[in-house]
N, C-alpha and C positions, 0 to 999 in steps of 0.2 A: 889334334894339336888344339889347345884352348885359343879363344878368340884374342885373349890378350898376349899370349905367345905369338899368335901369329901376325898381330900388329908388330910386334918385336922383330919378327923374322922379316917383314916388308922393309924395315929401317936397315937391318944388317945387308939388304941388296945394295945400300948406299946410292951409287948412281944408277943403280938400277941393274941392268945386264951389262954395265962397265962397258968399256969402248968397244970391244968387240960386237957386243951385242946391238948396240945403237948405230954402228957404223955400217951402214946400208950397203955402201960401196965394197967393203971388205966382204960382207957376207955374199954380195952377189959374185964376186970373183970366185970365192971358195964355192959358191954353188955351181959356178961354171966348170969348175976343175973337176968337179965329181962327175960330171957329165950325166949320160944316160942311167939313172939308178934301176931300172928294170931288170938290167943283166944280174943285180947283185942278189936280187930277192925274188921270190915268187909273185908274180902279178896279181894273184888272188888273195894275198895277206897283207892286212894291215895291222899296225901296231898302235895300241890305246894305252895312254899313261895316266896315271893318276896318283894321289898321294895318302889318301884316306883307307886304312886298312878296312874299314866298317863296309866299304863298296864292294870287295872282293867277291863274295858270294853272289851278290847281285849282278855284277858285270859279267862274271863267268858264265852264270845262267843266260844272260842275254846274248852274249858272244856264241854260245853253242845254239841257241834258239835262231839267230840271224844266219849261221852257218848252214843250218838246215834248210832254212827258208832261201837263201840267197847262193849258197856255194862259196861265199866269201869267209876266209878265215880270219877272225879277230883275235889278236895275240894282246891279252891285258898284261900290263907291266906295271906294278907298283914302285913307286920312287920315293925318296926322301923328299920332304917339304922344303928342306933348307936349299938355297940357289936352284930352285927348281925350273924357272924359266932359263937359267944359264946352262942347265942340264939339258933342255929340251934344244936350245940353240946348238951347243956342242954336237949333240946326236944328229940335228939337222944338217949339219956341215960336213960332218965327218964318219957317220955311222951308216952301215949298210942296212941298218933297221931302225929308220928315223920314225919318230912319233908321227903317225898321220893325223892323230886328234888325240887330245887329251882335256882333263878336267881342271879348271882354274877358277879361282874368286873373280868377280865382275871388276873389283879395285885394280886388278892387274892388267886390264884389257888394253888399256893405251900404250902400256910398256911392250906387251905381246904383239900388238898391232905394228907399231914403230919398228919393232925388230924383224917385221915380215913373218912372225910366227902366228899370226891369226888373220885368215883370209875373209874378206868380205863375202857374206852370204847372199844369195839373190833373194831380193825383197818378197819376190812372189812365193811365200811360203807361210804355214800356219803360225808362225812365231808372232807375226803381226797381227793374229786375230785375237782380240781381246777376249773372245770367248774360250780360247785355248791357253794363252798367257795372258795375265793382267797387265796393266799398263806399268806397274812398278817392275816386273820380269823383264818387258820390253825394254825399259829405260836402262835397266842394268847391264844388258848385252849390246847397248847402242853406244858407239864411238863416233861422235862428229857425223851423226846421221847415218851411220853404216851400221849393219847389224854384224857384230863380230863374234857371235857364239849363239848357242842354244841354252835358254835357261833350264838348268837341271834341279837344283834343289835350293832352298834357302835356309838362313836362319834370321831369327828377328826376336825381340823382346815383347813378353805380353803380361798381362794380369793375371795372377794366378792366386786363387783363392780356397780357403777350407770350407767347403760346401756343407758339411755338416755341421760345423758351428753356426753358419748363417742360416740353415733349415732349422735348427734349434732355437735360433734367436727370433726367426719368423712365426714359428709355433708359439713361443712365448708372447709374442705381440698380438697374436691373434687372440690368444686365450685372455690376455689382458683386457682386450677391446671386448671381448664377449662380457668379462666381468664388470667392467665400466658400464657397458650399455645396460646391463640388469640393475646395477646399482641406480642408474640414473632413472629407470622406470619405477624402481621401488620408491625412490625420493619423490618423484612426481605424484605417485599415488598419495603419500603423506601429506604431501603440499596442498593437493586437490582437496583432501578431507578437511584440512584445517582443524578445529577443535570438535567438528561432529563425528560421532561413530568412530571414535580413535581405535577402539578395540579392531573394529572391523578393517580399518584402513590398515593397522598394523598386520593383521593376518593377510590381507592381500598383498601388502608389500613383502611379507615372507614368502608368499606363494611364487613370487617372481622366480623363474628358473633361469639360470645361467645355460645359455646353449650348450649342448654337447656335440661333439662330432666324433664319428668313427675314425678308427686310424687313416682309412682310405681317403676320407674326406679332408681330414686334417693335412695330410701329405699333401694333397693336390692343392689345398689352399695355401700352404707354406710355399710349395714350389713356386705359386704365382708372387707372393710376398716377397719371396727371396730375391726377385728380379728387382724389387724396389730397393733393396738393401745394397745391391751393387753398386759402388759410386760412379757416377758421371764425372766427379771432378775431384781433386785432391783436398778441395775444401769440404767436400762431403765426407771423406774419410775422417778428417778432424773433427766433423760433428758426430759422426758415428762413434768415434773415440771418446767423445764427452758422454753419452748415454749408453754405451753398452756395457752390460754388466757380464763380463768375461768369465768363463770359466776358470777354475784355479789352475789349470794346466798353462794357461796362456800368458806369455811374457810380453808380446807385442802385437799390438794391432797391425802394424805396419812395418816391415823391415826389408830392406834389400841391401845388395852390394853396392855400397856407395863408393867403392874403391875402384870400380871397373867402367869405363865410359860405356860399354855396351848397355848396361844397365841404367844408366844416369842420362844418355843422350836425348831421350824422349822429351825431356823437361823443355829443351832448346830447339828441338827438331823443326819446328815448324817455322820458326824465323831466323835460325842461323844457316844460311845458304852457303854451301861449298860446292860450287860448279854447276848449280842448277839441278833439275830432275835427272838429268843424264850423267851428271857429276864429270863433265868433261870441258866447261866452259868457264875459263878464267876470268871472264868479264861478269860473272854471276858469283862473286864472292861477297858476302855480308855477314859479318860475324859479330858486328858491333851495333846495336840499335837498342830502342826502347824497350821493345817487346822482349828482347832476349835478355836484357838486364832484369826486367819484370819477374820473368819466369826464373832466373837466376836468385833473385831476391826470396821467392816462395821456397826454392830449393834450400837455400841457406836457413831460412825460418823453420824448415823442418827438423833442424838439428834440435832445436829447442823441444820439441814435442817427442820426438823418438830417440833421440840420445845414441845414434849409432857411432861406434868408434871406427873409423875408416881403417886404421891400422891393425884391428883385430878382425875385422869382418872378411869374409869371402864368399864367393857364389855356393861352393860346397858345403859351408858351414850354415849358410842360409837356408839351403835346401834341407840339409839334416834337421834343422830346428822345424821347419815346415813339417817334414815327415813325423816329427815327435809332438806335433799339434800345439807347439809352442808360438806359432805366428798364424793369423788370419790371412792377411794380404800379403804377397810379395811380388817381385818381378823376375821371370823366369824366361829361359829360352827352350826350344823344342825338346831337348835333350831330357827336360825335367819330366816329361810325360812317361818316357820310358822308365826312367829310374823310379818314379812314383808307382808304376804298374808293377815293376819288379818287387817293389818293397810290399806291396798289398799280396803279391803271391807268397812271398815269404813269411807274410804275417806280421811285418815290421811297420805297416802303415794302415790303422784302423779306421781310417776316414774316407770320406767321398772329397773330391776336390773339383774345381771348375776352371776353364781358361775364358778370359774375356779380354775385350779392348783395353788398353791402357786408359786410364782417365784424363781429362783435361786438366789444367791448373784450377781454371774457375770458369765462369761463364763467358770471359771475355777473352781468355789465353789459352789457344789450344795446344795440344802435343801432338807428337809425331815420332814415332820410332824409327831406329836405324835397322837397316836390313843389309845382309850380306847373300848374294845370289852366287852360287857356284854354276859355272857354265861349261858345257863341252864345245871346244873351240876346235876347229880344222886347221891344221898346220899350213901356214902359207908355202911351205917347202915341199909339201906332199905332192907326188905325182898322181895320187888317186882321189882328189877331192870330191869327184862324184859320188863314189862308193863311201867316202869318209862321211860326207854330209847326209847321206841316206842313212848310215848307221847312227848318226848323232840323232837324226829324226826318230829312229827306232827307238834309242835308248830313252830319251827325254818325253817322248810322247806315247808311244805304243806299249811300252814297258813301264810307264808311270805308276800303273795301280799297284804293282809289286815292289817298289822302291821302299816304301816305309816297312814292309813287312820283312824284306830280305836285308836292309840296311840300315833301317832307323832313321832314314833322312825323309824330311816332307817334301815332296815334290812341288816344283814350281807351276806345274800343270793345274789347270782350273778341272774342276769335275772329277776329281779323283775320289773314289769312295773309301772311307775309313770305318773299320768298326768301332773305333773310339771317337766319339763326337768331338772330343777336346782336340785332337789332332787337326779335323778338319776347320774348328774354331780358329786356329793359329792363321789361316788363310786369310781371315778378315782384317787382322792385324797388318799381315804382309801386304794387303793391297794398298793400304794407305801410308806405308812404310817410305822412307826416303833411302836409296841406296848409297853405299859408301862410294866417294868419288873416285874417279880414274887418274886425276891428273898427279903426274909425277911430282912436281913440286910440292905437293901437299902431304906427301906420303908419310911425314912425321906428325901431321895435323892430329891424330888421334891422342898419339902420345902426350902431345902439349896439352891438348883439350882435357885430358884425364887429369893432368897435374893441375890445369886452372880450376876444375871442378873440386879436387881436393883442397885446394887454398880457399876457394869459396866455403865449401862445407866447414871448414876450420874457422872462419869469420873474417876472412881477410875482405879488403873493399872491392866490391863487385866490379866497379867501373876501372879500377887499376888493372884488374885481372883481363877484363875485356880489352881494354887499350893495348896492353902487351900482347896479347893473343892475335889481335887483329894487325898490329904492327909488324910481327913477326911474319903472319902468313903473307902480308902484302910484298913484303921485302923479298920473300921467296919467290913469289909469282912474277915480281917486275925485276927483282935483282937491284932495286934501288933502296937504299936505307932511309927510312923517314925520321927527320929530326924533329 
C-alpha cells in the first residue's frame, strides 16, 4: 500500500478501533470469558500477523530458523491492511489463534496501546542502546515513556541525484579550470615581456601546455569535485540551475512530487512540531510560527523556478523521468533504489545515481524529513509474551542483515551491511528524521497538511493557510473551537 493510501486508511478507521476496541472494560470481560486459552492451542505455537506481502519470504525463513533454534513454532499470517487493528482485537477476544505479535507502523501505537493490543516491553533490552537502534527508531516505538514495540524497518524521504550528470559536470569544470590556468600563464608571459622580444614571448606563451589527465586521474578528481556540486541548501540548487549547461535530454534540474506530503514535509519538518520527538505529547504542538512560514515561502517561490503541476505529477511519473535521465535532482523513498537497480539490470537506466541527505532551505533555515517506522509489537492479550518478545528481538536484530535482500525493506537496526552503499546512505537521513505522531486526535493531520501544501504551491496566502491548519488541529486536540 502506498504511503498516501495508508494515510487514507488511517482516516477510515474513524474513531479508530471504535467503541469495542477502546472500551477497556468490555475487552477485559471478554478476555475473562475466554478463560485459559492454552487448552485451545499448542503451547509451543505463536501466531505472527503482518500486512505487507513483501515480508512473506523473510518471515517464513526467520520462523523456520527460529523453530530449529528454539523448538517454538511461529505461524505467520498475512492480513488485509484495512481495519487491521480491529481484526487483531477481534481475534484477541474470540479466536483460538490470537496474534501473539504483529507488525504495525509507529503512528498506530497509541491506538494499539490504549486498546490493550501492545504490551510494554522491559526497558532492559538492546532497543534502548543507540548503537543498535538510533534515537529516531527508539522514539518511534515509545509511547509516554513506555517502549511499545521493536523497531523493524523504516521509510523516509531522501535526496536522489543523477551521479553520471554530476560527474560529467565535475570533469567539465576541472578541464575548464585547467584551460583557464594555462591561459593565465600565457597572458602573464606576454605581459611581462612587454614590447621587448615579442616573438620569443609569443613562442613561450604558445608553449604553455594545458594539464592532461589520465582517465583514472580525471575520474578521481571528478569524484571529489562532485561532492562540492551536491547542494547543501535549496539556494545551492537555484545557483546550480543558473550556471549548469544541461545535456539536451535534461528537462528539469530539480523535480519532485509536490502533490504528496511525504515528499514535501521536509521543508517544514524542523519547525512544525506535532507531539514532540515521540509524537505523543499534545502539549508540544506548534504548527504556526515564523520559521514555518519562512520555509513555506521558499516552497511557494520554487513554483516560479520549476513550474511543477501538482495535478499532473506523481511519484511514479517522477521516478520514470529520473530513469530516463530527464531529471538531475529529486526526492525519493527507499523503494526507488530497488526500482533503479531493476531498471539497470533490464538496460532501462544507463546512468549511475546517488543518495544524499536532503538539503536545508538556506544557511539559516534547516530541513527535517518525515519517517515512518514499522515495528514488531507483542500483543497485550498474548499468553506467551516471553517467547513473543524473544522472537521479536530475533526478527528485528539477529535477522536484520537479510531483511533488505529478502524483503526489500531497510532495517531500522544500526550497522547492517549492504552491498549497495546507497541503501546504507538512507540511514543518515533516517537518523535525523521526525517520526509520524501517534496521537489519535491528529490522525487526519497529514491529509490536511497535504491540502495546505497544495494551496501554498498554487499561490494562496501562506499565513491564512497556517492559521486555518493550526486552528483545526487545536480544536481537535482540545475540543474547543477557537474564535
